[in-house]
C-alpha positions as CSV (number, residue, x, y, z in Angstrom):
1,M,103.3,91.8,5.5
2,N,104.4,88.5,6.8
3,I,104.4,87.1,3.2
4,L,106.8,89.9,2.1
5,T,109.3,89.2,4.9
6,L,109.2,85.4,4.2
7,G,109.9,86.0,0.6
8,A,112.9,88.3,1.4
9,A,114.3,85.7,3.9
10,A,114.0,82.9,1.3
11,G,115.8,85.0,-1.3
12,G,118.6,85.9,1.1
13,G,119.2,82.3,1.9
14,A,119.8,81.4,-1.7
15,G,122.2,84.3,-2.0
16,S,124.3,83.1,0.9
17,Y,124.6,79.6,-0.6
18,T,125.9,81.1,-3.9
19,M,128.4,83.2,-1.9
20,I,129.7,80.2,0.0
21,I,130.1,78.2,-3.3
22,F,131.9,81.2,-4.9
23,I,134.3,81.4,-2.0
24,I,135.0,77.6,-2.2
25,I,135.7,77.9,-6.0
26,L,138.0,80.9,-5.3
27,F,140.1,78.8,-2.8
28,V,140.2,75.8,-5.2
29,G,141.4,78.2,-7.9
30,M,144.1,79.7,-5.7
31,Y,145.3,76.2,-4.8
32,F,145.8,75.2,-8.5
33,I,147.3,78.6,-9.5
34,S,149.8,79.1,-6.7
35,I,150.2,76.4,-4.0
36,R,150.3,73.3,-6.2
37,P,153.0,74.6,-8.7
38,Q,155.1,75.8,-5.7
39,K,155.0,72.3,-4.1
40,K,156.0,70.6,-7.4
41,Q,158.9,73.0,-7.8
42,Q,160.0,72.3,-4.2
43,Q,159.9,68.5,-4.7
44,K,161.9,68.9,-7.9
45,R,164.6,70.9,-6.0
46,Q,164.7,68.3,-3.2
47,E,165.3,65.6,-5.8
48,M,168.1,67.6,-7.4
49,L,169.8,68.0,-4.0
50,K,169.4,64.3,-3.2
51,Q,170.9,63.2,-6.6
52,M,174.0,65.5,-6.3
53,S,177.3,63.7,-6.1
54,K,181.0,64.4,-6.2
55,G,182.2,65.8,-9.6
56,D,178.8,67.4,-10.5
57,K,178.9,71.0,-11.8
58,V,176.9,73.4,-9.6
59,V,175.9,77.1,-9.5
60,T,175.3,78.7,-6.1
61,L,172.7,81.3,-5.3
62,G,175.5,83.9,-5.4
63,G,176.4,82.9,-9.0
64,I,179.6,81.0,-8.1
65,K,180.2,78.1,-10.5
66,G,182.3,75.1,-9.6
67,T,182.6,71.4,-9.1
68,I,181.4,69.5,-6.1
69,E,184.4,68.2,-4.1
70,S,182.5,66.6,-1.2
71,I,179.0,66.5,0.3
72,D,178.2,66.1,4.0
73,R,174.4,65.4,4.1
74,D,174.3,65.1,7.9
75,S,175.5,68.7,8.4
76,K,174.0,69.8,5.1
77,E,177.2,71.2,3.7
78,V,178.9,70.9,0.3
79,V,182.5,71.8,-0.6
80,V,182.8,73.3,-4.1
81,D,186.0,73.5,-6.0
82,C,186.1,76.9,-7.9
83,D,189.4,76.8,-10.0
84,G,191.5,75.4,-7.1
85,I,189.7,77.4,-4.4
86,Y,187.6,75.2,-2.1
87,L,184.5,76.9,-0.7
88,T,182.0,75.4,1.8
89,F,178.3,76.2,1.3
90,D,175.1,75.2,2.9
91,L,173.4,72.6,0.8
92,N,170.4,74.9,0.4
93,F,172.6,77.5,-1.3
94,I,172.9,75.4,-4.4
95,R,170.7,76.8,-7.2
96,K,171.5,74.4,-10.0
97,A,173.3,71.1,-10.3
98,T,174.3,69.4,-13.5
99,S,175.6,65.8,-13.2
100,A,179.0,65.0,-14.7
101,D,177.3,62.7,-17.2
102,N,175.1,65.5,-18.6
103,V,178.1,67.8,-18.9
104,K,179.9,65.2,-21.1
105,E,176.8,64.7,-23.3
106,S,176.2,68.4,-23.8
107,T,179.8,69.0,-24.9
108,T,179.6,66.3,-27.5
109,K,176.3,67.7,-28.8
110,N,177.8,71.2,-29.2
111,A,180.9,69.9,-31.0
112,P,181.5,71.4,-34.4
113,K,180.1,69.4,-37.2
114,K,182.4,68.3,-40.0
115,V,181.9,70.4,-43.2
116,E,181.7,68.4,-46.4
117,P,184.2,69.3,-49.1
118,A,181.4,70.4,-51.4
119,E,180.0,72.9,-48.8
120,E,183.5,74.1,-48.1
121,A,184.2,74.8,-51.7
122,K,181.0,76.9,-52.0
123,K,182.0,79.0,-49.0
124,Q,185.7,79.4,-49.9
125,P,185.3,81.7,-52.9
126,A,183.3,84.2,-51.0
127,D,185.9,84.3,-48.2
128,D,188.7,84.7,-50.7
129,S,187.1,87.6,-52.4
130,A,186.6,89.4,-49.1
131,K,190.3,88.8,-48.2
132,E,191.4,90.1,-51.6
133,A,189.3,93.3,-51.2
134,K,190.9,94.0,-47.8
135,S,194.4,93.4,-49.2
136,E,193.7,95.8,-52.1
137,A,192.4,98.5,-49.8
138,T,195.5,98.4,-47.6
139,A,197.8,98.2,-50.7
140,E,196.2,101.4,-52.2
141,K,197.2,103.5,-49.2
142,P,200.5,105.3,-49.9
143,A,203.3,104.7,-47.5
144,E,203.3,108.3,-46.5
145,E,199.8,108.1,-45.0
146,T,200.6,105.1,-42.9
147,K,203.4,106.9,-41.1
148,T,202.5,108.7,-37.9
149,D,203.0,112.4,-37.5
150,D,206.2,111.9,-35.5
151,T,207.8,109.9,-38.3
152,K,206.7,112.4,-40.9
153,S,208.4,115.3,-39.1
154,D,211.6,113.1,-38.6
155,S,211.8,112.3,-42.3
156,S,211.3,116.0,-43.3
157,D,214.0,117.2,-40.9
158,K,216.7,115.0,-42.6
């Protein structure tokens, strides 16, 4: 009987090592799935807050959009100009900040492109035919139908 109990104890010891290894793998997986990305996001946010300067466009956590008027890093406050209304926010209340240089670049990227005359000539006949169809539809309506009920009764009374 001693041999059976020794065999059971040896088998249980190997099972406990696998359980410890499984728990360690579980913690390592949790670190890479949740903790590490959160730390990276927090570092990126801190960099954004450090790089903010006067004139940058910002969006607050409440959704208020404006331009930075002044920043007081000692008291962690920022004054935002929202169409002439100056609001003071805690620095941590800034959700998104776009530097003034990026705003200028994005407006030039979204500027309408010049249409070449050949492309414009291709598009123009289709637009002209649509305009002609609309003008014909309005011209076909008799003048009596375009009058309102009040004007119809006034013209019949006379």
